[in-house]
C-alpha positions as CSV (number, residue, x, y, z in Angstrom):
1,M,-0.3,0.0,0.1
2,K,1.1,3.4,-0.6
3,K,1.7,5.9,2.3
4,E,0.7,8.9,2.3
5,K,1.8,11.7,4.9
6,L,-0.8,13.1,6.5
7,F,-0.1,17.0,6.4
8,D,0.8,16.4,2.7
9,Q,-3.1,16.7,1.5
10,F,-3.4,20.0,2.9
11,P,-1.9,23.3,1.4
12,P,1.3,25.1,3.2
13,V,0.0,28.3,5.3
14,S,2.5,31.2,5.5
15,T,3.0,33.3,8.3
16,S,1.4,36.1,6.1
17,D,-1.8,33.7,5.9
18,W,-2.2,33.5,9.5
19,I,-1.6,37.2,10.4
20,E,-4.6,37.8,7.9
21,K,-6.9,35.4,9.4
22,I,-5.8,36.5,12.7
23,N,-6.5,40.4,11.6
24,A,-10.0,38.9,10.1
25,D,-11.4,37.8,13.7
26,L,-10.1,40.7,15.8
27,K,-12.3,42.6,13.5
28,G,-10.1,45.6,13.5
29,A,-8.7,45.7,16.7
30,D,-4.9,45.9,17.2
31,F,-3.3,42.6,17.0
32,S,0.0,43.7,19.1
33,R,-2.2,45.7,21.7
34,K,-4.5,42.4,21.2
35,L,-2.3,39.4,21.6
36,V,1.8,40.3,22.0
37,W,1.9,39.6,25.5
38,R,4.6,42.5,27.6
39,T,6.4,40.4,29.8
40,N,7.6,41.6,33.2
41,E,11.1,41.3,32.3
42,G,10.5,44.4,29.7
43,F,10.6,42.3,26.2
44,D,7.4,41.7,24.1
45,V,6.4,37.3,23.3
46,K,4.8,37.0,20.0
47,P,1.2,34.7,20.5
48,F,2.9,32.4,18.1
49,Y,6.0,31.3,16.8
50,R,6.6,29.1,13.6
51,R,9.8,27.2,12.0
52,E,11.0,30.0,10.4
53,D,11.2,31.8,13.9
54,Y,13.7,28.5,15.3
55,E,15.6,27.9,12.2
56,K,17.5,31.9,13.1
57,L,18.0,30.8,16.9
58,P,21.9,30.5,17.3
59,F,22.7,26.8,19.3
60,V,19.4,24.8,18.8
61,N,21.3,22.3,17.1
62,T,23.9,21.9,19.7
63,L,23.8,18.4,21.1
64,P,23.1,17.8,24.7
65,G,26.3,17.5,27.5
66,I,28.2,19.6,24.6
67,F,29.1,23.1,25.0
68,P,27.7,25.9,25.7
69,Y,25.3,23.7,27.0
70,L,21.8,25.2,25.8
71,R,20.6,21.9,25.8
72,G,21.6,20.4,29.1
73,T,24.7,18.9,31.0
74,K,23.4,15.6,31.1
75,I,23.6,13.1,27.9
76,K,21.6,10.0,28.3
77,N,18.8,11.4,30.9
78,N,17.4,14.0,33.1
79,N,18.1,12.8,36.1
80,W,18.2,15.5,39.0
81,L,19.0,14.9,43.2
82,I,15.9,15.6,45.3
83,R,17.0,17.4,48.3
84,Q,15.7,18.2,51.6
85,N,17.4,20.4,54.1
86,I,17.4,19.0,58.1
87,E,17.8,21.8,61.0
88,V,20.8,20.5,62.8
89,E,20.6,21.5,66.6
90,D,20.7,17.9,68.2
91,Y,23.3,16.4,65.9
92,L,22.3,13.0,67.0
93,A,18.5,13.5,65.8
94,A,19.4,15.4,63.0
95,N,21.1,12.1,61.7
96,K,18.5,10.1,63.3
97,K,16.2,11.7,60.7
98,S,18.6,12.2,57.7
99,L,18.5,8.0,57.9
100,S,14.6,7.9,58.1
101,V,14.4,10.7,54.9
102,L,17.3,8.9,53.1
103,M,15.2,5.4,52.7
104,K,12.1,7.8,51.5
105,G,13.4,9.0,48.6
106,I,16.0,11.6,49.4
107,D,19.3,10.9,47.7
108,S,20.3,15.0,49.0
109,L,21.1,15.7,52.4
110,G,21.3,19.2,53.4
111,F,22.8,20.0,57.2
112,V,21.4,23.6,58.3
113,I,24.3,24.1,61.4
114,S,21.8,26.3,63.5
115,D,25.1,27.3,66.2
116,P,28.5,27.3,64.8
117,A,29.9,27.3,67.5
118,S,29.1,23.4,67.7
119,V,31.1,22.3,64.3
120,S,33.3,19.7,66.2
121,K,34.9,16.1,64.7
122,S,33.1,14.1,67.5
123,N,29.8,16.3,66.5
124,F,30.1,15.2,62.5
125,D,30.9,11.7,63.7
126,L,27.7,11.7,65.2
127,L,25.8,13.7,62.2
128,L,27.3,11.4,59.4
129,K,27.1,8.1,61.3
130,D,25.9,5.1,58.9
131,I,25.4,7.9,56.0
132,R,26.7,6.4,53.1
133,I,28.0,9.8,52.1
134,E,29.7,8.1,48.7
135,L,26.4,7.3,47.2
136,I,24.5,10.8,48.0
137,E,25.1,14.2,47.8
138,I,25.9,16.1,51.2
139,N,25.2,20.0,51.5
140,F,26.2,21.9,55.0
141,L,25.1,25.3,55.5
142,S,26.6,27.3,58.7
143,D,27.0,31.3,59.4
144,G,30.7,30.5,60.1
145,K,33.2,27.7,60.6
146,A,33.3,26.5,56.8
147,K,37.1,25.6,56.8
148,E,36.0,23.8,60.1
149,I,33.4,21.8,58.3
150,F,35.6,20.6,55.4
151,D,38.4,19.8,57.2
152,I,36.2,17.5,59.3
153,L,35.0,16.0,56.8
154,Q,38.2,15.4,54.8
155,D,38.9,13.5,58.1
156,I,35.6,11.6,57.7
157,I,36.9,10.6,53.9
158,S,40.3,9.5,55.0
159,E,39.1,7.6,58.5
160,R,36.6,5.3,55.7
161,G,38.9,4.7,52.7
162,L,36.6,6.6,50.8
163,N,38.3,7.9,47.3
164,P,38.0,11.8,47.1
165,E,37.0,12.1,43.7
166,E,33.5,10.0,44.8
167,I,32.3,12.5,47.2
168,N,29.5,15.1,46.1
169,A,29.3,17.7,48.4
170,T,28.9,21.4,49.2
171,I,30.1,23.9,51.8
172,E,27.7,27.0,51.3
173,T,29.8,29.6,51.2
174,D,28.5,33.1,49.6
175,P,29.7,35.8,50.8
176,L,28.4,37.7,48.4
177,G,24.5,36.5,49.3
178,R,25.0,37.1,52.6
179,L,26.2,40.8,52.2
180,M,23.0,41.7,50.2
181,V,21.1,39.6,52.9
182,K,22.8,41.4,56.0
183,G,23.9,44.5,54.3
184,T,27.3,43.7,56.1
185,L,29.8,40.9,56.8
186,C,31.3,40.0,60.3
187,I,35.0,40.4,58.2
188,P,35.7,43.1,55.4
189,V,35.0,42.0,52.3
190,D,38.2,41.6,50.9
191,A,39.0,39.6,53.9
192,G,36.0,37.6,53.1
193,F,37.0,36.6,49.3
194,D,40.9,35.9,51.2
195,Y,38.7,33.4,53.1
196,L,36.8,32.0,50.4
197,A,40.1,31.5,48.3
198,S,41.8,29.7,51.2
199,L,38.4,27.3,51.3
200,T,38.7,26.9,47.8
201,S,42.4,26.4,47.2
202,S,42.1,23.7,50.0
203,A,39.2,21.7,48.7
204,S,41.0,21.9,44.5
205,E,41.7,18.0,45.1
206,F,38.1,17.0,45.3
207,P,36.5,17.7,42.3
208,L,33.1,17.6,43.0
209,V,33.2,19.3,46.4
210,K,31.7,22.6,46.0
211,T,32.9,25.7,47.7
212,I,30.4,28.5,46.6
213,H,27.1,28.5,46.8
214,L,25.7,31.1,45.0
215,N,22.2,32.0,45.8
216,A,20.6,33.9,43.4
217,G,17.3,33.0,44.6
218,I,17.8,36.1,47.0
219,F,16.5,38.3,44.2
220,S,13.4,36.4,43.1
221,N,12.7,36.0,47.0
222,A,12.5,40.0,46.7
223,G,10.6,40.0,44.0
224,S,12.7,40.3,41.4
225,D,11.7,39.0,37.4
226,T,13.6,36.0,35.7
227,V,16.2,38.2,34.0
228,R,17.0,40.5,36.8
229,E,17.5,37.6,38.9
230,L,19.9,35.7,36.2
231,A,22.0,38.6,35.1
232,Y,22.5,39.6,38.9
233,G,23.5,35.9,39.6
234,L,25.8,35.6,37.0
235,A,27.6,39.4,37.8
236,A,27.8,37.8,41.1
237,G,29.4,34.6,39.4
238,S,32.1,36.6,37.2
239,E,32.9,38.2,41.0
240,Y,33.3,35.8,42.7
241,M,35.8,34.4,39.2
242,I,37.8,37.6,39.4
243,Q,38.0,37.5,43.0
244,L,39.5,34.1,43.3
245,T,41.3,34.5,40.2
246,R,43.4,37.6,41.6
247,R,44.0,35.5,45.0
248,G,45.6,32.5,42.7
249,I,43.4,30.3,42.3
250,D,43.4,28.8,38.7
251,P,40.2,29.9,36.6
252,V,39.1,26.1,36.0
253,T,39.2,25.5,39.9
254,A,37.7,28.4,40.9
255,A,34.7,27.9,38.1
256,S,34.0,23.8,39.2
257,K,34.1,25.0,42.6
258,I,30.7,27.3,42.1
259,R,26.9,26.2,42.1
260,F,24.2,28.5,41.5
261,C,20.8,27.9,43.2
262,F,18.1,30.1,41.6
263,G,14.3,30.2,42.7
264,I,12.0,29.0,40.9
265,G,8.9,31.0,40.5
266,P,5.1,30.9,38.9
267,D,5.9,31.6,35.4
268,Y,6.1,28.1,33.8
269,F,7.8,28.7,30.9
270,M,9.8,31.9,31.9
271,E,11.4,29.8,34.4
272,I,12.4,26.9,31.9
273,A,13.8,29.4,29.8
274,K,15.6,31.0,32.6
275,L,18.0,27.9,33.4
276,R,18.6,26.8,29.8
277,A,19.3,30.8,28.9
278,A,21.8,30.3,32.2
279,R,24.2,27.6,31.2
280,L,24.4,29.4,27.6
281,L,25.4,32.4,29.6
282,W,27.8,30.6,31.9
283,A,29.9,29.3,29.1
284,V,30.0,32.3,27.5
285,I,31.2,33.7,30.4
286,V,33.5,31.3,31.9
287,K,35.1,30.9,28.1
288,G,36.6,34.4,28.6
289,F,38.4,33.0,31.9
290,V,39.4,29.5,30.5
291,P,39.9,29.0,26.9
292,G,39.5,25.2,26.8
293,E,38.4,22.6,29.6
294,Y,34.8,23.6,29.5
295,E,33.3,19.7,30.5
296,K,35.4,20.6,33.9
297,V,33.8,24.0,34.1
298,K,29.9,23.7,33.3
299,M,27.4,25.6,35.1
300,N,25.9,23.3,37.8
301,I,22.2,24.6,39.1
302,H,20.6,23.8,42.7
303,C,16.6,24.9,42.3
304,R,14.5,26.0,44.9
305,T,10.9,26.9,44.6
306,G,10.7,30.5,45.6
307,R,8.8,31.9,48.5
308,W,7.3,35.2,47.3
309,N,4.3,34.0,46.1
310,K,3.5,31.4,48.7
311,T,0.5,32.2,51.2
312,A,-0.4,31.6,54.7
313,Y,-4.1,31.3,54.2
314,D,-5.4,28.5,51.8
315,P,-2.0,27.4,51.9
316,Y,-2.9,24.0,50.5
317,V,-2.6,25.8,47.2
318,N,1.0,26.2,47.2
319,M,1.5,22.3,47.0
320,L,0.3,23.6,43.3
321,R,2.7,26.2,43.5
322,T,5.4,24.3,44.3
323,Q,4.7,21.1,41.8
324,T,4.3,23.7,38.5
325,E,7.8,25.6,39.9
326,A,9.3,21.6,40.2
327,M,8.0,20.9,36.8
328,S,9.6,24.1,35.5
329,A,13.0,23.4,37.4
330,I,13.3,19.6,36.4
331,L,12.3,20.4,32.7
332,G,14.8,23.8,32.9
333,G,17.6,20.9,33.4
334,C,18.2,22.0,37.3
335,D,21.1,19.5,38.8
336,S,19.3,19.3,42.3
337,L,16.1,20.7,43.7
338,T,14.3,21.4,46.6
339,V,11.1,21.7,47.3
340,E,9.8,23.5,50.1
341,A,6.9,21.8,52.5
342,F,3.3,23.9,51.8
343,D,3.3,25.5,55.2
344,T,7.2,26.9,55.6
345,V,6.2,30.5,55.0
346,F,3.9,30.3,58.3
347,R,5.0,27.8,60.7
348,K,7.8,24.7,61.0
349,P,6.9,22.0,58.8
350,D,5.9,19.0,60.1
351,E,6.2,15.3,59.5
352,F,3.2,15.1,56.7
353,S,4.1,19.0,54.8
354,E,7.5,17.6,54.9
355,R,6.5,14.1,53.6
356,I,4.2,15.6,50.5
357,A,7.3,18.1,49.5
358,R,9.2,14.9,48.8
359,N,6.2,13.3,47.0
360,Q,5.8,15.6,45.1
361,Q,9.5,15.2,43.5
362,L,9.2,11.9,43.4
363,I,5.8,11.5,41.4
364,L,7.6,14.0,38.5
365,K,10.4,10.6,38.7
366,E,8.8,8.1,39.0
367,E,5.3,7.9,37.7
368,S,5.9,10.7,35.7
369,Y,9.5,9.5,33.7
370,F,10.7,13.3,33.8
371,D,14.2,11.8,34.2
372,K,14.2,9.6,31.2
373,V,14.7,12.6,28.4
374,A,17.6,15.1,28.1
375,D,16.2,18.3,27.2
376,P,12.7,17.7,27.2
377,V,11.6,21.2,25.7
378,A,14.3,20.7,22.7
379,G,12.5,22.2,19.6
380,S,9.5,23.5,21.2
381,Y,9.3,27.1,19.1
382,Y,7.9,28.7,21.6
383,V,10.1,27.7,24.3
384,E,13.5,28.3,22.2
385,N,12.6,31.5,21.3
386,L,11.7,32.4,24.8
387,T,15.0,30.8,25.6
388,S,16.5,33.2,23.3
389,L,14.6,36.3,24.6
390,V,15.8,35.6,28.2
391,A,19.5,35.0,27.3
392,D,19.3,38.4,25.3
393,N,18.0,40.7,28.0
394,A,19.8,38.8,30.6
395,W,23.0,39.5,28.7
396,K,22.5,43.3,28.1
397,L,21.7,43.9,31.9
398,F,24.7,42.1,33.2
399,V,27.2,43.8,30.6
400,E,26.0,47.0,31.8
401,T,26.5,45.9,35.6
402,E,30.1,45.0,34.5
403,E,30.7,48.3,32.5
404,S,29.3,49.8,35.9
405,G,32.6,48.1,37.7
406,G,31.5,44.7,38.5
407,F,28.9,43.4,40.6
408,L,30.4,44.3,44.6
409,E,30.5,47.9,42.8
410,A,26.8,48.1,41.3
411,L,25.3,46.3,45.2
412,K,27.7,49.2,46.8
413,A,25.9,51.8,44.8
414,G,22.8,50.8,45.8
415,V,21.9,50.1,41.7
416,I,21.0,46.4,41.9
417,Q,18.8,47.1,45.1
418,K,16.7,49.7,43.5
419,D,16.0,48.0,40.0
420,I,15.0,44.8,42.1
421,Q,12.7,47.0,44.3
422,K,11.2,48.6,41.2
423,T,9.8,45.5,39.7
424,A,8.9,44.3,43.7
425,E,6.2,47.5,43.9
426,K,5.2,46.9,40.0
427,R,4.7,43.1,41.2
428,K,3.0,44.2,44.3
429,S,0.7,46.5,42.4
430,D,-0.3,43.9,40.4
431,V,-1.3,41.7,43.1
432,A,-3.3,44.7,44.4
433,H,-5.1,45.7,41.5
434,R,-5.7,42.2,40.9
435,K,-3.9,42.1,37.9
436,L,-2.0,39.3,39.0
437,I,-4.1,36.4,41.0
438,M,-3.1,35.1,44.4
439,L,-5.7,32.1,44.7
440,G,-7.1,32.5,48.5
441,T,-5.3,35.7,49.1
442,N,-6.7,38.3,46.3
443,Q,-9.1,36.4,44.6
444,Y,-11.5,33.1,45.7
445,P,-10.2,33.2,49.3
446,E,-11.7,30.6,51.8
447,N,-13.7,32.8,54.4
448,N,-14.0,30.5,57.1
449,E,-10.8,30.4,57.5
450,S,-9.3,30.6,60.4
451,I,-5.3,30.2,60.7
452,T,-4.7,31.9,64.6
453,V,-4.1,28.8,66.2
454,S,-1.7,26.9,63.8
455,A,0.5,30.6,62.3
456,D,3.3,31.3,64.2
457,E,3.5,35.1,63.4
458,T,7.4,35.6,63.9
459,I,7.7,33.2,60.7
460,M,4.9,34.5,58.7
461,F,6.4,38.0,59.2
462,P,10.1,37.6,60.3
463,K,11.6,40.7,60.9
464,N,14.7,42.3,59.7
465,E,17.2,42.8,62.1
466,Y,20.4,44.6,60.8
467,D,23.8,46.0,62.4
468,T,23.9,50.0,62.5
469,Q,26.4,49.9,60.6
470,L,25.7,48.5,57.4
471,D,28.0,47.9,54.2
472,I,25.1,48.5,51.7
473,D,21.5,48.7,51.4
474,P,20.6,45.0,52.1
475,V,18.4,43.2,49.5
476,K,15.2,42.4,51.0
477,E,13.3,39.7,50.8
478,I,9.2,39.8,50.4
479,R,5.8,37.6,50.2
480,V,3.4,39.6,48.3
481,S,0.8,38.2,50.0
482,S,1.9,39.2,53.8
483,A,0.1,42.7,53.6
484,Y,-3.3,40.7,53.3
485,E,-2.9,38.3,56.0
486,K,-2.0,40.8,58.1
487,L,-5.0,42.5,57.3
488,R,-6.8,39.2,57.8
489,L,-4.5,37.8,60.8
490,A,-6.1,41.6,62.3
491,V,-9.7,40.8,62.3
492,E,-9.6,37.5,63.4
493,K,-7.5,38.3,66.5
494,S,-9.7,41.6,67.0
495,G,-13.0,38.8,68.2
496,K,-15.7,40.3,65.7
497,R,-15.9,39.3,62.5
498,P,-18.2,41.8,60.4
499,V,-21.1,40.3,58.9
500,V,-21.6,41.3,54.9
501,F,-24.6,41.2,53.4
502,I,-24.7,40.8,49.6
503,L,-28.1,42.2,48.6
504,A,-28.4,41.1,44.9
505,I,-31.4,42.7,42.7
506,G,-31.9,43.8,39.5
507,N,-30.0,42.9,36.1
508,V,-29.1,39.0,36.5
509,A,-25.9,39.6,34.7
510,M,-25.0,42.4,36.4
511,R,-25.7,41.4,39.9
512,K,-23.5,38.1,40.0
513,A,-20.6,39.9,38.5
514,R,-20.7,42.1,41.3
515,S,-21.5,39.9,43.6
516,Q,-18.8,37.8,43.5
517,F,-16.3,41.2,43.3
518,S,-18.2,41.8,46.7
519,H,-17.7,38.6,47.7
520,N,-13.6,38.7,47.0
521,F,-13.7,42.1,48.3
522,F,-14.7,41.8,51.6
523,G,-13.7,38.2,51.7
524,C,-9.8,38.9,51.6
525,A,-10.3,40.9,54.5
526,G,-11.8,37.3,56.2
527,Y,-15.2,38.8,57.0
528,R,-18.8,36.7,56.4
529,I,-19.8,36.7,53.9
530,I,-23.9,36.4,53.4
531,D,-24.4,35.4,49.7
532,N,-28.2,34.5,48.2
533,N,-29.0,34.3,44.7
534,G,-31.0,37.5,43.9
535,F,-34.0,38.7,45.4
536,M,-37.4,40.5,43.4
537,S,-37.4,43.4,45.4
538,V,-36.2,45.7,47.4
539,D,-38.7,44.8,50.4
540,E,-37.8,41.4,50.5
541,G,-34.3,42.4,50.6
542,V,-33.9,44.6,52.9
543,K,-36.0,42.4,55.3
544,A,-33.7,39.5,55.0
545,A,-30.3,41.9,55.2
546,I,-32.3,43.6,58.8
547,E,-32.8,39.3,59.4
548,A,-29.4,38.5,59.1
549,K,-28.2,41.4,61.3
550,A,-25.3,42.0,59.1
551,D,-22.7,44.8,59.8
552,I,-22.7,45.5,56.3
553,V,-25.1,45.5,53.0
554,V,-23.7,45.8,49.3
555,I,-26.2,46.7,46.9
556,C,-25.4,44.5,43.7
557,S,-26.8,45.5,40.3
558,S,-26.5,47.8,37.2
559,D,-25.4,51.1,37.3
560,E,-29.2,52.4,35.4
561,E,-30.8,50.2,38.2
562,Y,-28.6,51.6,41.2
563,L,-30.6,55.1,40.7
564,Q,-33.9,53.3,41.9
565,F,-33.0,50.7,44.2
566,A,-30.4,52.5,46.3
567,P,-32.7,55.5,47.9
568,E,-35.2,52.8,48.1
C-alpha cells in the first residue's frame, strides 16, 4: 500500500496567511495590543511561533552535554537529585532524621547548622554516622566555620577510606549573598574573599566538592523577575571568578567550585527558559576565563521553590504552586532541587508536609518519567524563542553591570537594590489591583478559614534585624501576600468578624458579577459573607438583610438600576 503523509493533503500556510486570518478575526482590533504579551521582564512575546523563527536561533542544533550547554549538561537522561534540608540543633536527632528520609527517596541532604560554635569532629561523627556519603550528595550551611567543616569532612573521608573523587558535597559559602541579605559581613569584604580563596584551594583535590553556593534565589524572593535574577546571578558568578583568580586560584578550579542556586517562580515557561539561558550565558562568561576544558566548568544548578508567592491562607494551594515550579526546574535541566513544604512560610513544617514535599518530586520522577529524556523541551518553537529572549535581555543587563564596575560595585552603589525594588513594587501593585491573581488571597478567599492557632507570626512576618553600621542597603526578601495576611489576621484577633450581606437585585448578569467582586473584596479581609441568589423586590432584600443582623449591606445591581434601588 502506498503510504501518504497526513499533512501532504493540506496546502502549506504561510505566516502572512496566519496574520491575515488573525486580523480578520480581530475585526479591526490592534494585533499587538490584543495578542502580543509584554512581559514583566520588559520584552514582547508573540502569540505564536513558527519554524522560520526557530531556525534563525543560535545553538539550537547543538546536542545535550555539548558546549555551550543550552541543551543541558546531561547526555543519557534528565536525572536530578532530590534534596531535603535538615535543621541541625541536636546532631544525633539530625542523624536519625537523615537516615529516615534517605529511605524515603531523598538522595541529597542539606544540613543547616544552627550554631556554628557546635561544629566539631565528634558532633560530625554523630551527624554522619551510618550515612554512606559516597552514594549521595551532602551539603553544609553554617554562618561560619566553613573551613573547619571541610577539614572535618576531609578527616571522615580519610578515616572511611573513601575515594575523594567520588564525594559529592558542597560547603555552602556565599559571602556576596550574606552581604546582600545582612547588609554587612562579620569581616571586611576583601577578607571574606581571602577566606573563600583559602577554602577553595583546600578543596582543589576534591573535584565534586563545591565551596561556593551562589544564591541567586535571593533576587527572586525579593520580587525580581527572571531576567534580573539571571543577570545579577551571573554578575555575582563573574565577581567570584575575578576575586578568586586574583588570589591565585586557577580559573578551572574556581569555576568548578561554584554552584548556582536559582529560585523558581510561577511563570512556568519563563522559568524553564531561564535555566536553559543560564547555562548558555555562563558558558560564554567562563570561556573568557578558561580557553578550554569546558567539561570541567559547566554550570551546576540547584533550584529551590520560591517564597515570594506562597501564602499562609488557603495554604494547600502552595502545593500546586510548588508542583508547577518543580516541573519548570526539572524541564529546565536543574541538577538538584528542593521543594519546600507547603507550610514553610507560616510555621515549622511537620512530618506530613515534609512527606508531601518529597513525594511531589518522586511523582515527577517515578510516575511521570521527567528524568528519562535529556532536554525534553528541545524543539519547541515557543520555548526556544523564549530562551533566546531571556538570554539576550539578561546578557544586556549583565554587560551593563560589568561596565559599571562589576557586581560588588553595583551592590555598593545601590544600583541592584533599586532595580529589584522597582520590579518588586510593580508586582506588588499588580497583586493589589488583582492584575496578578493570588488564589485564596486576593481572589476566591476561603472565608471560614482561621489560622490564629496554627500560624507562627514570627515565621509569617519575620523582622529583619540589621547592624547599626551597614556596608550596603540590604536586599529585602518579601512575600507578596503578607499585606493581605496582616489585615486578615487582625480581623481574626479582634474577636469580631464583620458580617457582610450581599443584596443582589435586578439585572441578573450585572448582579452576579458584582456579587462575585464584593464577595472577593470583603473576603480578602476575612469578613463573613452572606450571599444569596437575588431578590425580586427591595422590600424582600431589606427584610432579609435586617434578619441577618449584618454589619454591612452591599447592593449589587446595574448602574442604571442603582438610581432606583439604592434610595429605596
